[in-house]
N, C-alpha and C positions, 0 to 999 in steps of 0.2 A: 845770271842773277844770283846774288848771294842768298844762301838759305835763310829763311825767316820763320818764326813761329806765328801762327794765326790762331787767335782765341775768339770764341764767341760765347757770352758777351766779351767785349774787347778788353776792358780794364778792371771791371769790378762785377762780382756776382755774390749772391747770398750763399752762405756756407752750405746750406742744404740743397742748393740747386746744381743741376748738371752744368758742366763746362765743356764746350766743344773744343778739341785740340787738334790742330793740323800743322804740318810743316811743309813749306813749299820751297822750290829752288834747289832741291837735292839732285844728284845724278841719277840716271835710270837705274833702278834696282839697288841703289846704294844702301849698304848696311849701316844702321845708326843705332845709338843707345840714347834713350830719353831718360832724364833724371828730374824728379820733382823734389823740392826741399821746402820745408816750412819750419820756422822757429816759433815755439810757443812763448808765452809771456815770461817764463822763467829762464829763457835762453836755450832751452833744450831743443835739439835738432831732430826733426823727423824727415826721413827720406824714403823714396821708392825709385826703382829704375826698371826699364823694360827695353828689350831688344826688338828692333823692327827692320823691315826692308822696304824702301820706297817703291812706288809703282814704276811702270815703264816711263811715265811722264815726269818722274822725279817728285811726285806728290806723295805725301803720307798723311792720310786722314784716319785718326784713331777710331772713328765710327765705322770704318769699312775695312781696316787693315788689322789682322790679328797680331798680337805680340808673339814673338818666337820664344821657345824655352830658354831659360838661363837668367831671367830677371826676377823681379818680385812677383810676377804673375805671367801667365801666357794665355793665348786665345783672344777672342774678340771682346775687349773690355774697354769701352770708350772712356770710362772714369777710373780705370785701374790706377793711374798715377796719383789719384786722390785717395781712393779707399785703401790702397796698399801702403800708404805712408806708415813707417814704423820708427819708433824712437831709437836713436843711436845709443842712448843710455838704457840698459835693460830695465824692464818692468816699469817704465815711466808712463803715466797717464797724461794725456794732453789737457792742459789747464787753460780755461778761458774765463778769467775773472772780469776783465773790462770789455763788455760787449759793445761798447761805443767805438772801439778801435778794431779795424779788421785785421785778420792775419794776412801776411804777405807770402804769397806762393811764388817760388822761383821755378822756372822750367828751363832746362838746358838740353841742347842737342849735341851729342858727340859723334865723331866719325868712328865707324866700326863697332865691333862687339868685344873689344879687348878689356882686360883687367890689368892695370887701371884703364879708364876710358881714354880714347884717342883725342884728337884735336877738337876743341870747342868750336862748333859751327854756327850756333845761334842760341840766343837766350831771350827770355821774356819774364816779366813780373805781372802778377795779377792779385788784386785784393779780394779776399774772401770775407764778406761782411756778415754781421749778425743782426743788423737793423736796417730795414728798408727805409728810404727817405720818408720822413714825416712820422715815423713811429716814435712815440715819446717814452722816455724812461723816467719814472717817477719814484724816488725813494719813499717808502712808507714807514712812518713812526707814529702810529695811531694807537692809543691805549697801550696794550702789551705787544702789539704786532710789530715785528721787524721783517720787512719784506721789500720787494721792488715790484712796482706795477708797470706793465708795458701796455701802452694804448695805441692802437692803429690810428691813422689820421682821420679827421672828421669829428663830428659831434654825435653821430647816431649811436644809440645803444647797440652793443655787440654781445655775442655769447661770452660769458665769463668763465675762466678756468683758473683753478689754483694748482700750482705745480709744486709738489713736495718731494724733496730729495731723500737719499738714503742716509746711512749712519755715518757718513763722513763729517757731518756737522757743517756749520757755516752756511753761506748763502750761495747757491748756484743759479746763474742766470742764463746759461747758454740755451737751454731748452725752451724756457719761457719766452726769451727774446725772439727765437726763431718762430715759435708758434704765433706770436703777435703779428709777424709779417703776413700770416695767412688769414688775418681778420678776426682774431680773438683778443679780448682784453684779458691779459694773463698776469697772475700774481705769483712771482717766485717767493715762496715763504720759507724763512729760516725758522728752526725750532730749538736749536741749541748750538753752543759754541759760536755765538755771533753777538758782537756788541755786549749788551747787558743781559742777554739770555743766559740761562744756566750753562756752565761749562761741562759738567759731568752729571746730568740729572739722574736721580735715583727713581724718578717717576715722571711721566708726562701727563698733562691735563688736557682732556678733550675740549674743555672750555676755551683754551687758547685757540684751537682750530675753529671752534664755533664763532669766535670773535672775528676771525679772518673771513668766514662765510658771510657774516653779517656786514662786515666792511664792504665786501664785494657787492652784496645785494643793495646796499644803500648808495652805491656809486652811480652817478647819472649816466655813465657810459657803459654800464653793465645791464644787459637785458635779462630780466628775471623770467619766470618766478624762481628758478633755481640756478645753481652753478655746476660746472663740471670739475672733476678732480683728476689730475694726472700724477700718479704716485709711482716712484721707483723704489724697489727693495723695501726697506723699513718705511719709506714714504707711502708705499702701496698698502702695507697693513694698516697704517694710520688712515689712509683714504677709505679703505673698506670699513674700518670701524666708524668713521664719520658717516658713511652711508647707512650703517646699521643703527646708529644712535641719534643722529641729528636730522633736523628737517632741512628741506630745500636743497638736497643733493640730488641732481637729476641724472648724472652720468659719471661713471668712474672708469678710468683706464688704469689697470694695474700692470706695471712693467716688472716682471720677475718678482712678484710679491708673494710673501707667505699669506695664508688665510687665517693665521692666528697671530696674536700679539707676540712680538719677539723682542729680545734684548732688554727692553725697558718697560716695566709695568705701566698700564694706562689707567688713569682715574677719570671718572665722570660722575659729578654730583657725589652720591655716597657709595658708588660702585668702584671696585678695583678689579681690573682684569690682569692677572699675573702674566709674566712673560713665559713663553714656552720653554720648558727645561732643555738643557743642552747636555748631551752625553760626550764628555771630553775624551773618554776612552776610545771613541770611534774616530778620533783624528788620526789620519795617516800622515807620516812624514815622508815626502818623496825627495828627490835629490837636493842636496845642500840646503837643508832646512826650509824647504817650501812645504806648506801644509796642504792637505786635501781634506776639506771639512764636509764633503758631500753628505755624509750620513749622521752628522752630529746633532741636528735638531730632532727632538723626539717627535714621532708621528702624531699629530693632534687628532687624527681620525681613529687611531688604535688605542689611545689612552682613554679608558672609560671615564666619563664625567669630566672630560678635560675643560678646565676653566678658561684656557687661553684662546680657544677657538672663537672666532668672531661670529656672532649670530646673524649671518648674512641673509637668513630667511626673513629678517625684519626689514631688509633694505628694499626701498621702492625704486631705487635708481636702476638705470641700465648699467650692466657690468661688462666690460671688455677685458679679458685676461690675455696678456701677451707674455708668452713663455718661451724661454730658450731651452731646448731639449738637452743642452750640454751645460746647464747651469750647475756649478759645483758649490754654490753658497746656499741656495734655497732650492728644494725640489719643486720648482715652480710649475713645471708641466704636470707633475703628479697632483699637486695641490689644486690647481685649476680644474683638472679633470674630476677629482673627487668632490670638490665643493659643488661643481655644476651638476654632477649626478644627484647630489642631495637636494639641490634646488629643484631639479626636474621631478624628483620623487614627491616633492611637495606641490607639484602643479605649477611651478614658476617657469617663465620663459624669458626672463629679463637678462640673459647672459649669452656671451659668445666667447670662443677661444681662438686665438691665433698662436699656433705653436710652430717654432722654427728649429729645424735640425742644424747641428753644427754651430749653435748660438749659445754663448755663455751667459753669465750673470749681468754683464754690462750691455745694455741696449741703449745706445745714444741715437740722436738724429743722424741722418745719412752723412757719410764721409768722415765721421770721427774714427780715428784709428782703433783697431782691435786692441783690447786690453785683457789678455787671457790669464795673466798672473799679476796679482796686485796685493794691496794692503787689505788684510781681513779686518773688518771693522770691530769684530768681537774679540779676536785673539791677538790683535795688534802685531801680526807677523805676516810675511808674504804667504799668499795662498793661491791655489788654483781657482780662477774665476770661471774658466772654460771658454770655449769658442774656437772656431777655425776661420782663417782670414776670408776665404771666398764665400762660404755660406753665411758668415756673419754680415758681410757687406751687403749681400742680397737681402737678408732679413731687415736690416736698417732701412734700405730703400723701399722695401715692401710695406713695412709696418707704419712708417711715418705718415703717408697719405691716408692709410686706414684709420689712424688715430684722429686725423683731422676730419675725415668723413663721418666717423662715429660721433664726434662732438657736434658737427654741423647738423647731423640728423636729429640728435636728441636735445640739443640746446636751442 
């Protein structure tokens, strides 16, 4: 029998779902190297490889067989060939602009553990999709709002979530589309550098985000009385500000978010919240012009009368803080701990923290590649974002269902 790759599901799965990988038809205890490859939409290649030894029966099941040292990972890691994918171009972030088209994953089996790999024994292709059958993608151009709404199949009202991204600008749909597969009506909201929105805003207006909340609440497929917010980085400080100042925010999940307004001042009615000051003298330069900005944001809890701190004691929403302990952009673990201490001192119990070791600033849904060094949104240079491959992949897989459970519980 010629060797062959057996996948389950066979031809297509959702990007955030596990994929069972096995190889059959090998020789007893045959050493082989497995390689996974995926090209993103810009044509950049991501790859991972692992060394294995088949069983006595010539079968190799990644759920039961540990990877041997010498590849991208070792040990029993059934999904290692997915979470360990790394860009062949240094510092590259995996881009997913068109969520209607799946990524194509290639799996190859080579004989032996050599470098370069030995003879190609078997290969398979598999689609990693972002939309389940029947989930609708609806571009939204209502009033000032520029967004995309994802609606699960059927007509029944569902919990509504607004997904707000960080300081990269533009419109990111990968997280919102994946959330919609799990039964949420999800709005991916752009707020600058997209279509006719401001390119380089000197201030942001909370009224814009309020309009998005009202849009969701009047939608026949969104179950009120409130909505959930999922904010990442700058999007998290915006989400927390929405919870403090706006009505009808029921639950907020903050992914590595500051608890003060950062980078761009925020206006609401006649109030202006200034951006947290930055101490540029604390920037460290590490090898070949990569910055480490770990200490650059002024501590909002130490500065007396700090105007940038979000008055979270006013928020009636449930708050979930998800923090990477190795976040080099925002001290998210420290911020979450400090702000929850303050809430507790005021008799509040509407918060919880999930804190992950070895996890940097980027926390994407499961199986997105680690992005430990990337573009710093404020200083426009390469900077340390933080994170280590193994712990980060475990954090993604753990946090994602926790986020869904949180929104299911409170929405």
